[in-house]
C-alpha positions as CSV (number, residue, x, y, z in Angstrom):
1,M,39.4,0.6,-72.4
2,D,37.6,-2.6,-71.7
3,R,35.5,-1.9,-68.6
4,L,35.5,-5.4,-67.2
5,D,39.3,-5.6,-67.4
6,A,39.5,-2.1,-65.8
7,M,37.2,-3.2,-63.0
8,K,39.3,-6.3,-62.4
9,L,42.4,-4.2,-62.2
10,F,40.7,-1.7,-59.9
11,V,39.7,-4.6,-57.5
12,R,43.3,-5.9,-57.5
13,V,44.7,-2.5,-56.8
14,A,42.2,-2.0,-53.9
15,E,43.0,-5.4,-52.5
16,L,46.8,-5.2,-52.8
17,G,46.9,-1.6,-51.9
18,S,49.6,-0.8,-54.4
19,F,50.0,-0.1,-58.1
20,A,53.5,-1.6,-58.0
21,A,52.3,-4.9,-56.5
22,V,49.6,-5.3,-59.1
23,S,52.0,-4.5,-61.9
24,Q,54.5,-7.0,-60.6
25,Q,51.8,-9.7,-60.1
26,L,50.5,-9.2,-63.7
27,G,54.0,-8.8,-65.2
28,V,53.2,-5.4,-66.7
29,A,54.7,-1.9,-66.3
30,R,53.4,0.1,-63.4
31,S,52.5,2.8,-65.9
32,V,50.0,0.4,-67.5
33,V,48.2,-0.1,-64.3
34,T,48.2,3.6,-63.5
35,R,46.9,4.5,-66.9
36,Q,44.1,2.0,-66.7
37,I,42.9,3.3,-63.4
38,A,43.2,6.9,-64.6
39,A,41.1,6.0,-67.7
40,L,38.5,4.3,-65.5
41,E,38.3,7.4,-63.3
42,K,38.0,9.6,-66.3
43,H,35.2,7.4,-67.7
44,L,33.3,7.5,-64.4
45,R,34.1,11.2,-63.8
46,V,35.0,10.4,-60.2
47,K,38.2,9.9,-58.3
48,L,38.3,6.3,-57.0
49,I,41.7,6.3,-55.3
50,T,43.6,9.0,-53.4
51,R,47.3,8.6,-54.1
52,S,50.3,9.7,-52.1
53,T,53.9,8.9,-52.4
54,R,53.7,6.2,-49.8
55,S,50.1,4.8,-49.9
56,L,46.8,4.8,-51.6
57,T,43.4,5.1,-50.1
58,L,40.0,4.5,-51.6
59,T,37.7,7.5,-51.8
60,A,34.1,7.0,-50.6
61,A,33.1,6.6,-54.2
62,G,35.9,4.2,-54.7
63,A,34.8,2.0,-51.7
64,A,31.2,1.9,-53.0
65,Y,32.4,1.2,-56.6
66,L,34.7,-1.6,-55.3
67,E,31.7,-3.5,-53.7
68,K,29.7,-3.2,-56.9
69,C,32.6,-4.3,-59.0
70,R,33.0,-7.4,-56.8
71,V,29.3,-8.3,-57.3
72,I,29.5,-7.8,-61.0
73,L,32.7,-9.7,-61.5
74,N,31.3,-12.6,-59.4
75,M,28.2,-12.7,-61.6
76,V,30.4,-12.8,-64.7
77,D,32.4,-15.6,-63.3
78,A,29.2,-17.5,-62.3
79,A,27.8,-17.0,-65.8
80,E,30.9,-18.3,-67.5
81,S,31.1,-21.3,-65.1
82,S,27.5,-22.3,-65.8
83,L,28.4,-22.4,-69.5
84,D,31.4,-24.6,-68.8
85,E,29.1,-27.0,-66.9
86,E,26.6,-27.1,-69.8
87,K,29.4,-28.1,-72.3
88,A,30.3,-31.2,-70.2
């Protein structure tokens, strides 16, 4: 599991509120999204999302992790953008 990819996927799931919506947006099977989130939760040893048949809700740990993921992913984007500017 690539953690940055898993973090990006987790952020998308949290924002869209649906595994199916993310899978459709990315053009991958829903099971791929589900497995990635499950692998992330296993790695972290914490439940990030409470799932029901009709909805999903972030746990307290999931909400805290979401905010940290956003900061980290923004920093990665900024670092990559600064390299692109140096190339020009």
